[in-house]
RODO-2510 file (C-alpha; in nm, 4 decimals, decimal comma):
residues 249
     n   res          X          Y          Z
     1     x    -3,6559     6,5464   -12,3265
     2     x    -3,4089     6,3085   -12,1359
     3     x    -3,5106     5,9518   -11,9723
     4     x    -3,3083     5,6562   -11,8240
     5     x    -3,2380     5,3507   -11,9981
     6     x    -3,4620     5,1656   -11,8090
     7     x    -3,7357     5,4212   -11,8864
     8     x    -3,6764     5,3236   -12,2594
     9     x    -3,6968     4,9550   -12,2058
    10     x    -3,9947     4,9721   -12,0058
    11     x    -4,1610     5,1973   -12,2250
    12     x    -4,0612     4,9924   -12,5536
    13     x    -4,2023     4,6648   -12,3984
    14     x    -4,5469     4,8227   -12,3290
    15     x    -4,5492     5,0013   -12,6963
    16     x    -4,4846     4,6641   -12,8368
    17     x    -4,7450     4,4729   -12,6470
    18     x    -5,0034     4,7682   -12,7875
    19     x    -4,8880     4,6444   -13,0790
    20     x    -4,9966     4,3039   -13,0345
    21     x    -4,6443     4,1596   -12,9767
    22     x    -4,6285     3,8361   -12,8010
    23     x    -4,4063     3,8330   -12,4876
    24     x    -4,1130     3,7242   -12,5978
    25     x    -4,1322     3,9212   -12,9351
    26     x    -4,1836     4,2223   -12,7205
    27     x    -3,9230     4,1703   -12,5169
    28     x    -3,6485     4,0741   -12,7908
    29     x    -3,7745     4,4199   -13,0222
    30     x    -3,7506     4,6528   -12,6970
    31     x    -3,4149     4,4727   -12,6478
    32     x    -3,3201     4,5488   -12,9996
    33     x    -3,3809     4,9154   -12,9589
    34     x    -3,2114     4,9943   -12,6709
    35     x    -2,9133     4,7626   -12,7716
    36     x    -2,9042     5,0120   -13,0864
    37     x    -2,9325     5,2921   -12,8706
    38     x    -2,6711     5,2212   -12,5836
    39     x    -2,4050     5,1657   -12,8775
    40     x    -2,4294     5,4837   -13,0264
    41     x    -2,6340     5,3413   -13,3481
    42     x    -2,9192     5,5438   -13,2993
    43     x    -3,2214     5,3181   -13,2113
    44     x    -3,4766     5,5330   -13,1230
    45     x    -3,4375     5,6528   -13,5223
    46     x    -3,4608     5,3229   -13,6063
    47     x    -3,7655     5,2863   -13,4250
    48     x    -3,9456     5,5982   -13,5607
    49     x    -3,8797     5,5082   -13,9066
    50     x    -4,0582     5,1869   -13,8691
    51     x    -4,3361     5,2650   -13,5953
    52     x    -4,6169     5,3491   -13,8081
    53     x    -4,5895     4,9802   -14,0018
    54     x    -4,4905     4,7414   -13,7422
    55     x    -4,8642     4,6921   -13,6441
    56     x    -4,9371     4,5707   -13,9981
    57     x    -4,5486     4,3863   -14,0792
    58     x    -4,6215     4,1939   -13,7232
    59     x    -4,8803     4,0085   -13,8670
    60     x    -4,7676     3,8976   -14,2421
    61     x    -4,6892     3,5355   -14,2565
    62     x    -4,3181     3,4264   -14,2626
    63     x    -4,2865     3,1900   -14,5378
    64     x    -4,0216     2,9318   -14,6252
    65     x    -3,8819     2,9406   -14,9756
    66     x    -3,6111     2,6977   -14,9147
    67     x    -3,4846     2,4382   -14,6795
    68     x    -3,1787     2,1806   -14,7040
    69     x    -2,8470     2,0586   -14,5232
    70     x    -2,7171     2,3708   -14,3813
    71     x    -2,9363     2,6470   -14,5819
    72     x    -3,2682     2,8204   -14,4786
    73     x    -3,4523     3,0939   -14,6993
    74     x    -3,7326     3,2646   -14,6023
    75     x    -3,9513     3,5613   -14,6892
    76     x    -4,0319     3,7893   -14,4317
    77     x    -4,2959     3,9996   -14,6409
    78     x    -4,1510     4,3458   -14,6139
    79     x    -4,1785     4,3139   -14,2022
    80     x    -3,8861     4,4598   -14,0087
    81     x    -3,6383     4,2886   -13,8239
    82     x    -3,7893     4,4017   -13,5095
    83     x    -4,0482     4,1190   -13,5956
    84     x    -3,8701     3,8788   -13,7543
    85     x    -3,5155     3,9298   -13,6729
    86     x    -3,5024     3,6606   -13,3814
    87     x    -3,6624     3,4004   -13,5961
    88     x    -3,3758     3,3895   -13,8259
    89     x    -3,1067     3,4224   -13,5672
    90     x    -3,2706     3,1227   -13,3806
    91     x    -3,2972     2,8887   -13,6669
    92     x    -2,9015     3,0204   -13,7429
    93     x    -2,8494     2,8898   -13,4185
    94     x    -3,0472     2,5202   -13,4242
    95     x    -2,8842     2,4922   -13,7922
    96     x    -2,5329     2,5185   -13,6515
    97     x    -2,5351     2,2286   -13,3993
    98     x    -2,5854     1,9857   -13,7077
    99     x    -2,3651     2,1791   -13,9773
   100     x    -2,0201     2,2941   -13,9670
   101     x    -2,1667     2,6093   -14,1160
   102     x    -2,5420     2,7416   -14,1485
   103     x    -2,6443     3,0151   -14,3984
   104     x    -2,9761     3,1785   -14,3470
   105     x    -3,0890     3,4197   -14,6312
   106     x    -3,4100     3,6117   -14,5205
   107     x    -3,5699     3,8318   -14,7985
   108     x    -3,8161     4,1289   -14,7621
   109     x    -3,6798     4,2355   -14,4360
   110     x    -3,6465     4,6172   -14,3406
   111     x    -3,4702     4,8035   -14,0599
   112     x    -3,2047     4,5105   -14,0872
   113     x    -2,9549     4,6825   -13,8709
   114     x    -3,1691     4,5630   -13,5539
   115     x    -2,9986     4,2260   -13,5875
   116     x    -2,6872     4,3675   -13,4420
   117     x    -2,8838     4,3107   -13,1163
   118     x    -2,9378     3,9162   -13,1693
   119     x    -2,6164     3,8046   -13,2586
   120     x    -2,5041     3,8498   -12,9045
   121     x    -2,7324     3,5613   -12,8477
   122     x    -2,5642     3,3281   -13,0762
   123     x    -2,2164     3,4197   -12,9091
   124     x    -2,3171     3,3294   -12,5953
   125     x    -2,4347     2,9591   -12,6813
   126     x    -2,0697     2,9192   -12,8670
   127     x    -2,1608     3,0124   -13,2323
   128     x    -1,9647     3,2687   -13,4132
   129     x    -2,2293     3,4967   -13,6348
   130     x    -2,2026     3,7148   -13,9292
   131     x    -2,4811     3,9332   -14,1056
   132     x    -2,4469     4,1080   -14,4640
   133     x    -2,7071     4,3036   -14,6301
   134     x    -2,7551     4,6243   -14,8540
   135     x    -2,8862     4,9257   -14,7902
   136     x    -2,9912     5,0989   -15,1271
   137     x    -3,2097     5,3654   -15,0286
   138     x    -3,0964     5,7100   -15,1129
   139     x    -2,7898     5,8160   -15,3860
   140     x    -2,5076     5,6600   -15,1730
   141     x    -2,6067     5,2707   -15,1299
   142     x    -2,4358     5,1431   -14,8219
   143     x    -2,2907     4,7907   -14,7637
   144     x    -2,3433     4,6432   -14,4129
   145     x    -2,1141     4,3918   -14,2828
   146     x    -2,1210     4,2442   -13,8954
   147     x    -1,9506     3,9688   -13,7101
   148     x    -1,9218     3,8633   -13,3601
   149     x    -1,7256     3,5881   -13,2569
   150     x    -1,8270     3,2997   -13,0370
   151     x    -1,8058     3,4175   -12,6380
   152     x    -1,7223     3,7804   -12,7342
   153     x    -2,0040     4,0589   -12,5304
   154     x    -1,9868     4,2965   -12,8702
   155     x    -1,9533     4,2257   -13,2612
   156     x    -1,7363     4,4147   -13,5469
   157     x    -1,9404     4,6314   -13,7664
   158     x    -1,7951     4,7654   -14,1135
   159     x    -2,0023     4,9830   -14,3592
   160     x    -1,9002     5,0574   -14,6644
   161     x    -1,9986     5,3234   -14,9571
   162     x    -2,1277     5,0572   -15,2271
   163     x    -2,1466     5,2013   -15,5938
   164     x    -2,1695     4,8347   -15,7529
   165     x    -2,4667     4,8532   -16,0004
   166     x    -2,8164     4,7723   -15,7888
   167     x    -3,0041     4,4923   -15,9300
   168     x    -3,3619     4,5481   -16,0914
   169     x    -3,5252     4,5979   -15,7589
   170     x    -3,3799     4,6859   -15,4354
   171     x    -3,2559     4,4439   -15,2283
   172     x    -3,4220     4,4086   -14,8886
   173     x    -3,2356     4,0959   -14,7787
   174     x    -3,0144     3,9796   -14,5665
   175     x    -2,7835     3,6901   -14,5343
   176     x    -2,6640     3,5168   -14,2052
   177     x    -2,3838     3,2711   -14,1478
   178     x    -2,3433     3,0810   -13,8254
   179     x    -2,0621     2,8226   -13,7027
   180     x    -1,9687     2,6414   -13,4494
   181     x    -1,5973     2,5487   -13,5743
   182     x    -1,5096     2,8883   -13,7496
   183     x    -1,4532     3,2581   -13,6658
   184     x    -1,6206     3,5105   -13,9105
   185     x    -1,4883     3,8078   -13,8784
   186     x    -1,4707     4,0915   -14,1673
   187     x    -1,0856     4,2314   -14,2553
   188     x    -1,0420     4,5550   -14,3589
   189     x    -0,7953     4,4684   -14,6630
   190     x    -0,5104     4,7163   -14,7907
   191     x    -0,6822     4,7423   -15,0881
   192     x    -0,9626     4,8900   -14,9904
   193     x    -1,0039     5,2524   -15,0561
   194     x    -1,0365     5,4293   -14,7325
   195     x    -1,2651     5,6744   -14,8668
   196     x    -1,5556     5,3760   -14,8962
   197     x    -1,5143     5,3023   -14,5555
   198     x    -1,8686     5,4839   -14,4023
   199     x    -1,8441     5,3637   -14,0539
   200     x    -1,6357     5,1162   -13,8711
   201     x    -1,6438     4,9745   -13,5409
   202     x    -1,4749     4,6928   -13,2938
   203     x    -1,5625     4,5417   -13,0032
   204     x    -1,3772     4,7700   -12,8217
   205     x    -1,5303     5,0894   -12,9646
   206     x    -1,8835     4,9788   -12,8701
   207     x    -1,7870     4,8972   -12,5503
   208     x    -1,6192     5,2442   -12,4658
   209     x    -1,9552     5,4134   -12,6369
   210     x    -2,1692     5,1659   -12,4329
   211     x    -1,9974     5,3135   -12,1187
   212     x    -2,0640     5,6881   -12,1737
   213     x    -2,4017     5,6148   -12,3100
   214     x    -2,4753     5,4279   -11,9475
   215     x    -2,3420     5,7181   -11,7744
   216     x    -2,5942     5,9627   -11,9084
   217     x    -2,9463     5,9938   -11,9821
   218     x    -3,1020     5,9366   -12,2924
   219     x    -3,2324     6,2260   -12,5452
   220     x    -3,5883     6,1179   -12,7269
   221     x    -3,7925     6,3254   -12,9413
   222     x    -4,0938     6,4160   -12,7395
   223     x    -4,3308     6,3388   -13,0539
   224     x    -4,2065     5,9842   -13,0853
   225     x    -4,2067     5,9190   -12,6616
   226     x    -4,5931     6,0709   -12,7109
   227     x    -4,6329     5,7861   -12,9851
   228     x    -4,4715     5,5387   -12,7742
   229     x    -4,6929     5,6149   -12,4588
   230     x    -5,0384     5,6328   -12,6904
   231     x    -4,9320     5,2515   -12,8178
   232     x    -4,8805     5,1670   -12,4561
   233     x    -5,2182     5,3254   -12,3596
   234     x    -5,3936     5,0506   -12,5517
   235     x    -5,2904     4,7844   -12,2999
   236     x    -5,4669     4,9247   -12,0707
   237     x    -5,7731     5,0221   -12,2845
   238     x    -5,7963     4,6282   -12,3431
   239     x    -5,7596     4,5390   -12,0125
   240     x    -6,0349     4,7649   -11,9051
   241     x    -6,2875     4,6537   -12,1435
   242     x    -6,1875     4,2878   -12,0489
   243     x    -6,2543     4,3491   -11,7144
   244     x    -6,5702     4,4914   -11,8081
   245     x    -6,6903     4,1810   -11,9847
   246     x    -6,6061     3,9808   -11,7086
   247     x    -6,8062     4,1786   -11,4553
   248     x    -7,1079     4,1454   -11,6927
   249     x    -7,1390     4,4767   -11,8639
***
């Protein structure tokens, strides 16, 4: 089925509200989904993978493992970036006001590609941002590097096939760096084998994709849409129950 961009944003907000997300959280999460989808990065597919786990993950505690000058290490306890990604970005932006280079490491986080949508917030506040992580799932691990320069509307994204030996356990962390003094941009060096590059996009590529996507409706799997509607319907059920209690039922 086909839906408009506004319909997706509205339904995603309601679904996240139905899962118990607070107002700011659900706004950020809905924007993350739409941002990926409208830039050709399969936001709906990523949401579909995460949807069954989000209600439980949202309630998991965010633990501080280490905090020092210019460094913040936290543990998301296996939660999605839809739940915790904004916290990491906000922490990095805040630290960049006091340190020339601020680093945030978030352990135990998945759906990390959703963090792309939040890097723009750093850019608008005059902060360059870099995010790196490794996806060990499947037979061919992928290494992600995302960078957005202060003032730029869109990031640069590089994804590489990564055949380096994995650690004793899957790396589900993400490392973010923030700076008001330096641009943090990945470079394609001549010694990088072209066969290693799985995906590459510069801001101009993402801008063109967005223009093309905005001119058309979004294709969405009907089963996923019904799942979102069911989650959104929880709002009406809770509101009705609250109304009945208020009426003295």
